[in-house]
C-alpha positions as CSV (number, residue, x, y, z in Angstrom):
1,M,-13.0,34.5,134.6
2,T,-9.2,35.3,134.1
3,L,-7.8,38.6,134.2
4,R,-5.8,40.0,130.6
5,P,-2.7,41.4,131.9
6,S,-3.6,44.2,131.5
7,G,-6.1,43.5,134.1
8,R,-4.2,41.4,136.2
9,V,-1.7,44.8,137.1
10,A,-4.5,46.9,137.4
11,M,-5.1,44.4,140.1
12,Q,-2.6,44.1,142.2
13,E,-1.9,47.5,142.2
14,R,-5.4,48.5,143.4
15,I,-4.6,45.4,146.1
16,L,-0.5,46.8,147.0
17,K,-2.6,50.1,147.6
18,T,-4.8,49.0,150.1
19,T,-2.9,46.9,151.6
20,D,-0.3,49.8,151.5
21,R,-2.5,52.0,153.1
22,L,-3.8,49.1,155.7
23,F,-0.4,48.0,157.1
24,Y,1.0,51.0,156.9
25,R,-1.5,53.6,159.1
26,Q,-2.5,50.3,161.5
27,G,0.5,47.5,160.8
28,I,0.7,44.7,159.4
29,R,0.3,42.4,162.7
30,A,-3.3,43.9,162.8
31,V,-4.5,43.4,159.8
32,G,-4.8,40.4,158.5
33,V,-5.7,39.7,154.5
34,D,-9.5,39.6,155.0
35,T,-9.1,43.0,155.9
36,I,-7.3,43.7,152.8
37,A,-9.8,41.8,150.9
38,A,-13.4,43.5,152.5
39,E,-11.7,46.6,151.9
40,I,-11.3,46.2,148.2
41,G,-14.7,44.3,147.7
42,I,-13.2,41.5,146.1
43,S,-12.4,37.3,147.6
44,K,-9.9,36.3,149.4
45,R,-9.4,33.9,147.3
46,T,-9.2,36.1,144.2
47,L,-6.5,37.9,146.4
48,Y,-5.0,35.0,146.9
49,N,-4.9,34.8,143.0
50,H,-2.5,37.5,143.1
51,F,-0.4,37.5,146.6
52,P,-0.4,33.2,147.5
53,S,0.4,34.4,150.6
54,K,0.2,37.4,153.6
55,D,4.1,37.2,153.8
56,A,4.7,37.1,149.9
57,L,1.6,40.5,150.1
58,I,4.4,42.5,152.8
59,V,7.4,41.8,150.2
60,A,5.3,43.2,148.2
61,Y,4.3,46.6,150.3
62,L,8.5,46.8,151.0
63,S,9.4,46.3,147.8
64,R,6.8,49.0,146.1
65,R,8.1,51.8,149.1
66,F,11.8,50.7,147.8
67,R,12.5,53.4,145.7
68,P,15.9,54.5,144.1
69,A,16.9,58.2,145.5
70,K,17.0,60.8,143.5
71,A,19.7,62.4,142.2
72,P,19.2,66.0,142.1
73,T,20.5,68.9,140.2
74,M,22.3,70.6,143.8
75,P,25.6,70.6,144.7
76,P,26.9,67.3,147.4
77,A,26.9,69.0,150.6
78,E,23.2,70.6,149.5
79,Q,22.1,67.7,148.6
80,I,22.7,66.1,152.0
81,L,21.4,69.1,153.9
82,A,18.1,68.8,152.1
83,E,17.4,65.4,152.8
84,F,17.1,66.7,156.4
85,D,14.8,69.4,155.0
86,R,12.6,66.5,152.8
87,L,12.7,64.2,155.3
88,E,10.7,67.2,158.0
89,R,8.1,67.6,155.5
90,S,7.3,63.5,155.5
91,F,7.3,64.6,159.3
92,A,4.5,67.3,158.9
93,S,2.6,64.5,157.4
94,R,-0.7,63.7,159.0
95,G,-0.2,60.3,157.7
96,F,3.8,60.0,159.3
97,R,4.2,56.8,161.1
98,G,7.6,56.0,161.0
99,C,9.3,54.0,158.5
100,P,8.1,51.0,157.2
101,F,11.0,48.8,156.6
102,V,12.4,49.6,160.2
103,N,8.5,49.2,161.5
104,A,8.4,45.9,159.3
105,V,11.1,44.2,161.1
106,A,10.0,45.5,164.8
107,E,6.6,44.0,163.8
108,L,7.2,40.8,162.3
109,G,10.2,39.8,165.1
110,E,11.8,37.0,162.0
111,P,15.4,37.2,161.4
112,T,14.9,35.7,158.2
113,H,12.2,36.7,156.9
114,A,12.6,38.8,153.9
115,A,11.2,42.0,155.0
116,N,14.5,41.9,156.7
117,K,16.5,42.0,153.7
118,I,14.2,44.1,152.0
119,A,14.4,46.8,155.0
120,V,18.4,46.0,154.8
121,S,18.9,46.8,151.7
122,F,17.3,50.3,151.7
123,K,18.6,51.1,154.6
124,E,21.8,50.0,152.6
125,Q,21.2,52.0,149.3
126,R,20.5,55.1,151.3
127,R,23.5,54.9,153.2
128,T,25.4,54.4,149.9
129,W,24.0,57.6,148.3
130,F,25.3,59.2,150.9
131,R,28.9,58.0,151.0
132,G,28.8,58.7,146.8
133,L,28.3,62.9,148.0
134,L,31.2,62.6,150.6
135,I,33.7,60.7,147.8
136,Q,32.5,63.6,145.4
137,L,33.0,66.3,148.4
138,D,36.9,64.1,148.6
139,V,35.9,63.9,152.8
140,A,38.4,61.3,154.2
141,D,36.6,58.3,155.5
142,P,33.6,58.4,153.0
143,D,32.0,55.3,154.7
144,G,32.4,56.2,157.9
145,L,30.5,59.9,157.7
146,A,27.8,57.8,155.7
147,T,27.0,55.5,158.5
148,Q,27.0,58.8,161.0
149,L,24.6,60.6,158.5
150,M,22.4,58.0,158.5
151,L,22.2,57.7,162.4
152,L,21.4,60.5,162.3
153,V,18.3,59.7,159.5
154,D,17.1,57.2,161.8
155,G,17.3,58.9,165.0
156,A,15.3,61.9,163.7
157,V,12.4,59.5,161.9
158,A,12.6,58.0,165.5
159,A,12.6,61.4,167.4
160,A,9.9,62.7,165.4
161,L,7.6,59.5,165.6
162,V,8.1,59.4,169.1
163,R,7.1,63.5,169.9
164,G,5.2,64.1,167.4
165,E,7.3,67.0,166.6
166,P,8.3,67.6,162.6
167,K,11.8,70.0,163.2
168,M,13.2,66.5,165.1
169,A,14.8,66.8,161.1
170,R,15.9,70.1,161.6
171,A,18.7,69.3,164.7
172,A,19.5,66.0,162.8
173,K,20.4,68.8,159.9
174,E,22.4,71.3,162.2
175,A,24.3,67.5,163.1
176,A,25.3,66.7,159.4
177,R,26.3,70.1,159.2
178,V,28.7,70.1,162.4
179,L,29.9,66.6,161.1
180,L,30.6,68.1,157.0
181,T,32.2,70.8,158.7
182,A,34.5,68.4,161.3
183,A,35.4,66.7,157.8
184,G,35.9,69.9,155.9
185,V,33.1,71.0,153.5
186,K,31.8,74.1,153.5
187,A,28.5,73.1,154.5
188,S,26.4,76.3,153.4
189,H,22.6,77.2,154.3
190,S,19.8,76.2,152.4
191,R,18.4,78.4,150.3
192,R,14.8,77.0,152.1
193,D,14.1,79.2,155.0
194,S,14.1,77.2,158.0
195,R,11.1,78.9,159.6
196,N,9.3,78.3,156.0
197,A,6.4,75.8,157.1
198,P,7.3,72.5,155.6
199,S,4.7,71.1,152.7
200,Q,3.9,67.8,153.0
201,E,5.3,65.1,151.1
202,R,4.2,61.6,151.4
203,R,6.3,58.6,150.7
204,G,9.7,60.4,152.2
205,E,11.7,58.3,154.7
206,R,8.5,56.9,155.8
């Protein structure tokens, strides 16, 4: 039976939601197409009608998580520091398993896989977001400082995953504050009281 366009889109979304959950929680290598199809309650053939291969499913999974950075109304320095608050909320989520883009590259181990290109694009998008804010702050080397901030982000993600400690984001935030201050930016303390327990957030840097 041929699905109508709306039905096809709905089925693709069902497949991707299930794929997202299984790939992120259990790992791309550990989850086969058979498992995904069984979880949804469809045949493998039906799944392949929407995604012709597991590689295509991996690409769709990562592309679905590749969302544009939001543009808050806070001043640039506050936006930069608030990013680490957002990370802490993500780290505190019970489902936190690290960065899905880094996980995919590490699991697949294939430099030519399309997942690598998506991962690089995602990380570069985040770095460019930092760079744009730093340009607004008129720092001397926005490109270099943006790279340093991304290293703090990636380090916080890895440390939080290994240690199981969301507060790694706070340490990274204070390091970011030091970098901003050294660059001549007056980085005031966030309005958010760091003593408050972070609320849960599903995606974050994951």
